[in-house]
C-alpha positions in Angstrom: 215.7 75.8 203.7 216.9 79.4 204.0 216.4 81.0 200.7 218.3 84.2 201.9 216.0 86.9 200.5 216.5 89.3 203.4 217.8 92.7 202.2 217.2 91.7 198.6 214.8 93.2 196.0 212.6 91.3 193.6 210.6 92.7 190.7 207.4 90.8 189.5 205.6 91.7 186.3 201.9 90.8 186.1 202.0 90.9 189.9 198.4 91.8 190.8 196.7 88.4 190.4 197.2 84.7 190.0 200.7 83.3 190.0 202.2 86.8 189.9 200.5 87.8 193.1 201.2 84.5 194.8 204.9 85.0 193.9 204.8 88.5 195.3 203.5 87.2 198.6 205.9 84.3 198.8 208.9 86.7 198.2 207.7 89.1 200.8 207.2 86.2 203.3 210.9 85.2 202.6 212.0 88.7 203.5 212.5 90.4 200.1 211.4 93.9 199.2 209.1 93.6 196.1 208.2 95.9 193.2 205.3 94.8 191.2 203.6 96.1 188.1 200.4 95.3 186.1 198.3 97.0 183.6 195.0 97.6 185.5 195.7 100.4 188.0 192.6 100.0 190.2 193.2 96.3 190.9 196.9 96.9 191.4 196.4 99.7 193.9 193.9 97.6 195.8 196.3 94.7 196.0 199.2 97.0 196.9 197.2 98.4 199.8 196.7 94.9 201.3 200.3 93.9 200.7 201.6 97.1 202.5 199.2 96.4 205.4 200.4 92.8 205.7 204.1 93.2 205.1 205.0 96.9 205.6 204.6 100.0 203.6 208.3 100.4 202.9 208.7 96.9 201.4 206.2 97.2 198.5 206.3 99.4 195.4 203.5 99.1 192.8 203.1 100.8 189.5 200.6 100.4 186.7 202.2 100.0 183.3 202.4 97.8 180.2 205.5 95.7 179.7 205.2 96.5 176.0 206.0 100.1 176.8 209.8 100.4 177.0 209.8 103.9 178.3 207.4 103.0 181.1 209.5 100.0 182.0 212.7 102.1 182.1 211.0 104.6 184.4 209.9 101.8 186.6 213.4 100.4 186.9 214.7 103.9 187.8 212.1 104.1 190.6 213.1 100.7 191.9 216.7 101.8 192.0 215.8 105.0 193.8 213.5 103.2 196.3 215.3 100.0 197.0 218.8 100.6 195.6 219.0 97.3 193.8 217.3 94.5 191.9 218.3 90.9 192.7 215.5 89.0 191.0 213.3 89.7 187.9 210.2 87.5 187.5 208.8 87.9 184.1 205.2 86.8 184.4 203.1 89.0 182.1 201.1 87.4 179.2 198.2 85.0 178.8 197.3 82.3 176.4 195.4 82.8 173.1 192.9 80.0 172.2 193.0 79.6 168.4 193.7 77.1 165.6 195.8 77.8 162.6 192.7 78.3 160.5 191.2 81.0 162.7 194.4 82.9 163.7 194.8 86.1 161.7 198.1 87.8 160.8 197.4 90.5 163.4 196.8 87.8 166.0 200.2 86.2 165.2 201.9 89.6 165.4 200.2 90.5 168.7 201.0 87.1 170.3 204.6 87.2 169.3 205.0 90.8 170.4 203.5 90.1 173.8 205.3 86.9 174.6 208.8 88.0 173.4 208.7 91.7 174.4 207.3 90.9 177.9 210.7 89.2 178.4 212.8 91.7 176.4 211.7 95.1 177.8 211.8 94.2 181.5 215.2 92.5 181.1 216.7 95.5 179.2 215.4 97.9 181.9 216.7 95.9 184.9 219.8 94.3 183.5 222.3 96.8 184.9 221.0 96.3 188.4 220.8 92.5 187.9 224.5 92.4 186.8 225.6 94.5 189.7 223.8 92.3 192.2 224.8 89.0 190.4 221.1 88.3 190.3 218.6 86.1 188.6 215.8 86.1 186.1 212.9 83.6 186.3 210.4 83.5 183.4 207.0 82.1 183.7 206.4 80.1 180.6 204.1 77.2 179.6 204.5 73.5 178.9 203.1 74.5 175.5 206.6 75.5 174.6 207.5 71.8 174.4 204.1 70.1 174.1 202.0 72.3 171.8 198.2 72.0 171.6 196.4 72.4 168.2 193.8 74.7 169.7 196.5 77.0 171.0 198.8 76.9 167.9 199.7 80.6 168.1 200.5 80.7 171.8 202.4 77.4 171.6 204.6 78.7 168.8 205.4 81.9 170.7 206.1 80.1 173.9 208.6 77.9 172.1 210.3 81.1 170.9 210.5 82.5 174.4 212.1 79.3 175.7 214.7 79.5 172.9 215.4 83.1 173.9 215.8 82.3 177.6 218.3 79.5 176.8 220.4 82.0 174.7 220.2 84.6 177.5 221.4 82.1 180.1 224.6 81.7 178.1 225.1 85.4 177.1 224.4 86.8 180.6 226.5 84.2 182.5 228.2 84.3 184.9 226.7 87.5 186.3 223.0 86.7 185.8 221.3 83.4 186.0 218.3 82.8 183.7 215.8 80.0 184.3 212.1 79.3 183.7 209.2 77.4 184.9 206.9 75.6 182.5 203.3 75.5 183.7 200.8 72.9 183.0 197.2 73.6 184.2 197.1 75.9 187.2 193.9 77.0 188.8 194.2 80.7 187.9 194.1 82.9 184.9 192.3 81.4 181.9 190.7 78.5 184.0 189.3 81.0 186.5 187.8 82.9 183.6 186.3 79.8 182.0 184.7 78.4 185.2 181.5 80.5 184.9 181.0 79.2 181.3 181.2 75.5 182.4 178.6 73.2 180.8 177.2 72.0 184.2 176.4 75.1 186.2 175.8 72.9 189.3 179.5 71.8 189.4 181.6 73.3 192.1 185.0 74.8 191.2 186.7 71.8 192.8 184.6 69.3 190.8 185.1 71.2 187.6 188.9 71.3 188.1 188.9 67.6 189.0 187.1 66.8 185.7 189.5 68.9 183.7 192.4 67.1 185.3 191.0 63.7 184.5 190.2 64.7 180.9 193.7 66.0 180.4 195.3 62.9 182.1 197.2 64.8 184.8 198.9 62.1 186.8 198.5 64.0 190.1 194.8 64.2 189.4 194.3 67.9 190.0 195.1 71.4 188.7 198.0 73.1 190.4 197.7 76.0 192.8 199.3 79.4 192.1 201.2 79.0 195.4 202.9 75.9 194.0 204.1 77.8 191.0 205.3 80.7 193.3 207.3 78.2 195.4 209.2 77.0 192.3 209.8 80.6 191.1 211.1 81.6 194.5 213.4 78.6 194.7 214.9 79.3 191.2 215.5 83.0 192.1 217.2 82.2 195.4 220.7 81.4 196.5 219.6 77.8 197.0 219.6 77.6 193.1 223.0 79.3 192.7 224.4 76.7 190.4 221.3 76.5 188.2 221.0 78.5 185.0 219.5 77.7 181.6 217.1 75.3 183.2 213.4 74.8 182.9 211.4 73.4 185.8 208.1 71.8 184.9 205.2 72.6 187.3 202.6 70.5 185.6 201.5 67.7 187.9 203.2 65.2 185.6 201.4 66.4 182.5 204.6 66.5 180.5 205.3 63.5 178.2 208.9 64.5 177.4 212.0 63.1 179.0 
């Protein structure tokens, strides 16, 4: 399938690791120019150096910033415009899960979680919306299955994720027909929090593959394994492409069948 990314520009937030980085690579492989941002400058610059080596210096723009800083995001958008002249796809990927129950989630935790989850969508979209409208482009948000299937040990994140999904549905109507807005809902993917938790596993003799397999069995994932970042990246790249030109307001589950909803 020709996804027709040649001569197009994509922007990926949280693009220096995990699903974000896998998406950056997939988009570059499909022919897009890519601008990526992340908070940690050292890691981001190391990643950018490798990407420029592999795909060409002129096709990659990387800047360290926080998506919660609207001025920095606006400056990033201006630089993308100056460098590439356009933005056809915005991938909003920043933000991680917070493990907490209602009993141990403080007011500050609630505020921080809602600010991160909502404004990591709002600030990038405000900054890039004029270019997205001009290009008749697309937004793909990386969200979680928690939005529909909350977990009691992640009550704060689950609630915020549901709010994000509601926002995206509203945006898909308001921004149509110029801009399409879709999302993926992740189950358990072998990156991010699971990578960080692996060193803390109870049986230190377990390999990563064995530990992931046990997690999948305990959670009852029908496909019997955790997902790969590249599988999430493939779904994002499809939704942002011309192949999905009649899809907006949709949510694509990338969960190995973990969802129990119909």
